[in-house]
C-alpha positions in Angstrom: 136.5 114.1 108.7 135.7 113.9 105.0 132.1 113.0 104.1 132.0 109.6 102.4 129.2 107.1 102.1 129.0 103.3 101.6 126.2 101.1 100.3 125.4 99.0 103.4 124.1 96.1 101.3 127.2 96.0 99.1 130.2 96.9 101.4 133.4 94.9 101.4 136.0 94.0 104.0 138.1 96.9 102.7 135.2 99.3 103.3 134.8 98.1 106.9 138.5 98.5 107.6 138.3 102.1 106.2 135.2 102.9 108.3 136.8 101.4 111.4 139.9 103.6 110.9 137.7 106.7 110.7 135.9 105.6 113.9 139.1 105.1 115.7 140.2 108.6 114.7 137.1 109.9 116.4 138.5 108.6 119.7 141.5 110.9 119.2 139.3 113.9 118.4 136.9 113.5 121.3 137.2 114.7 124.9 134.9 112.2 126.5 133.3 108.9 125.8 129.9 110.5 125.6 131.2 112.9 122.9 132.8 110.0 121.0 129.6 107.9 121.3 127.5 110.7 119.7 130.0 111.3 117.0 130.2 107.6 116.2 126.5 107.0 115.9 126.1 110.2 113.8 128.9 109.0 111.5 127.4 105.6 111.1 124.0 107.0 110.4 125.2 109.4 107.8 127.8 107.0 106.1 125.9 103.7 105.8 123.4 104.1 103.0 120.6 102.1 101.4 121.0 101.2 97.7 118.1 103.7 97.0 120.4 106.5 98.3 118.5 107.0 101.6 119.8 106.1 105.1 120.8 102.5 105.5 120.4 102.8 109.3 117.0 103.8 110.8 118.4 104.2 114.3 121.9 103.9 115.8 122.4 103.8 119.5 125.5 103.6 121.8 125.1 102.1 125.3 127.5 101.5 128.1 127.1 99.8 131.5 128.0 102.3 134.2 127.9 102.4 138.0 125.0 104.4 139.5 127.3 106.4 141.8 129.2 107.7 138.8 126.2 108.8 136.8 125.3 112.5 136.4 122.5 113.7 138.7 119.9 113.8 136.0 120.5 110.1 135.2 120.6 109.2 138.9 117.2 110.7 139.2 115.9 108.6 136.4 117.2 105.4 138.0 115.8 106.4 141.4 112.4 106.9 139.8 112.4 103.6 138.0 113.4 101.7 141.2 111.2 103.6 143.7 110.5 102.9 146.5 113.8 100.9 146.5 117.0 102.9 146.9 119.8 102.2 144.4 123.1 101.1 145.7 126.2 103.1 144.7 127.6 100.1 142.7 124.4 99.3 140.9 125.2 98.9 137.2 123.0 100.8 134.7 122.8 100.4 131.0 123.3 104.0 130.0 122.6 105.6 126.6 125.6 107.7 125.6 124.8 108.4 121.9 121.8 108.2 119.5 121.0 109.2 116.0 118.2 108.3 113.6 115.4 109.2 111.3 113.2 111.0 113.9 114.2 114.2 115.6 113.6 112.7 119.0 116.1 110.0 118.2 119.0 112.4 117.8 119.6 113.3 121.5 119.9 111.0 124.4 117.9 113.3 126.7 114.8 112.9 124.5 114.8 109.1 124.9 112.0 107.7 126.8 112.9 104.6 128.9 116.4 104.1 127.6 118.5 106.8 129.2 119.6 104.8 132.2 118.2 101.3 132.8 119.2 99.8 136.2 120.6 96.3 135.9 119.5 95.2 139.4 120.3 91.5 138.7 121.1 89.0 136.0 117.4 88.5 135.2 117.1 92.1 134.2 120.2 91.9 132.0 118.8 88.7 130.3 115.5 90.6 129.7 117.1 93.2 127.4 117.3 90.9 124.3 119.8 92.5 122.0 122.2 93.4 124.8 121.9 90.0 126.4 122.6 88.3 123.0 125.7 90.5 122.4 127.2 89.9 125.8 126.7 86.2 125.3 128.8 86.5 122.1 131.5 88.2 124.2 131.6 85.3 126.6 130.3 87.4 129.5 127.6 86.1 131.8 124.6 88.3 132.8 125.7 88.2 136.4 129.1 89.6 135.4 127.4 92.6 133.7 125.4 93.3 136.8 128.5 93.0 139.0 131.6 93.5 136.7 135.0 92.2 137.7 137.9 94.2 136.1 140.3 91.2 136.6 138.1 89.0 134.5 139.0 91.1 131.4 142.4 89.4 131.4 140.8 86.0 130.9 139.3 86.6 127.5 141.5 88.9 125.4 140.4 87.1 122.3 136.8 87.9 122.9 137.1 91.5 124.0 134.9 92.5 121.1 132.3 90.8 118.9 129.2 91.3 116.7 125.7 89.9 117.0 123.2 89.8 114.1 119.4 89.5 114.0 119.2 88.6 110.3 115.4 88.9 110.1 114.1 91.6 112.5 110.4 91.1 111.8 109.0 88.6 114.3 112.3 88.2 116.2 112.1 87.9 120.0 115.4 89.8 120.1 113.9 93.0 118.7 110.9 94.4 120.7 108.5 97.1 119.6 107.5 95.2 116.4 104.3 97.0 115.6 105.5 100.5 116.7 109.0 100.4 115.3 110.2 97.4 113.3 107.3 97.1 110.8 106.5 100.8 110.2 110.1 101.8 109.7 111.0 98.8 107.5 113.7 97.4 109.8 115.2 94.3 108.0 118.1 93.4 110.2 119.7 94.5 113.4 123.4 94.2 114.2 125.1 94.8 117.6 128.7 95.7 117.9 130.3 95.6 121.4 133.1 95.0 123.7 134.4 94.7 127.2 136.5 97.5 128.7 139.3 97.2 131.1 136.9 98.2 133.9 134.9 95.1 133.2 132.0 97.2 131.9 130.5 96.7 128.5 129.7 99.0 125.6 127.3 98.2 122.8 126.3 99.9 119.5 123.0 98.7 118.1 122.2 99.5 114.4 118.7 99.0 113.1 119.1 98.5 109.4 116.9 99.0 106.3 119.2 96.6 104.4 119.0 92.9 104.8 122.2 91.6 106.4 123.4 88.0 106.6 126.1 86.3 108.7 128.8 86.8 106.0 128.1 90.6 106.1 128.0 90.6 109.8 131.5 89.2 110.0 132.8 92.2 108.0 131.8 94.3 111.0 134.5 92.8 113.2 137.3 95.1 112.1 135.0 98.0 112.6 134.1 96.8 116.1 137.8 96.4 117.0 138.6 99.9 116.0 135.5 101.2 117.8 136.6 99.5 121.0 140.1 101.0 120.6 138.4 104.5 120.3 136.3 103.9 123.3 139.3 102.8 125.4 140.9 106.2 124.7 138.0 107.9 126.6 137.6 105.3 129.4 138.9 107.8 131.9 136.2 110.4 131.2 132.8 109.1 130.3 130.5 112.2 130.4 131.1 115.5 128.7 
């Protein structure tokens, strides 16, 4: 893929369509959803720039809901530790980090993440307690209970809402963005945008971008073509999630 950058504060619909096409191509070049996820966040981190020439994105993360029984052993161990002494059920849905890229070295590999590698979604209250993800799935027309217990047949009911975006225009002080003092303020996070969709399995994927550029609702709408192409790329790897 050719290296190209775009000013995040001044991009156009044409730019988003071009970026989305490149993201969709990553789906063809990847051999697993995890591989695609990492390539996608690395691409977005490198390509979306601030007008000062530096990174426009401080941190980009790719999550997917995934059944406990289908997680690799290392992630099952994390879930068991977080639920102890309770024993997770095989069908327990977990919000799983598949890709991460950002300013800090520890933000460039999912295995270095503390507290976000696999979050058990034991019930709808837990889903509702993850602000950005809860807000994004609400935009998709999905209820927290349906994330905790997905129904593949439900996918057929909302083909027009199989992907969407969610914007936190002002990150500072927002209840949707935790870690204000340790993350938002020191790293100059201006806005946060979530891109996500529902897969044919009924599971959900979400890409969260923490931006140094201020984004408004008009700019957020330009991300929709990108989100559609990202969903199409993810669907190509739905049969093999982990590398």
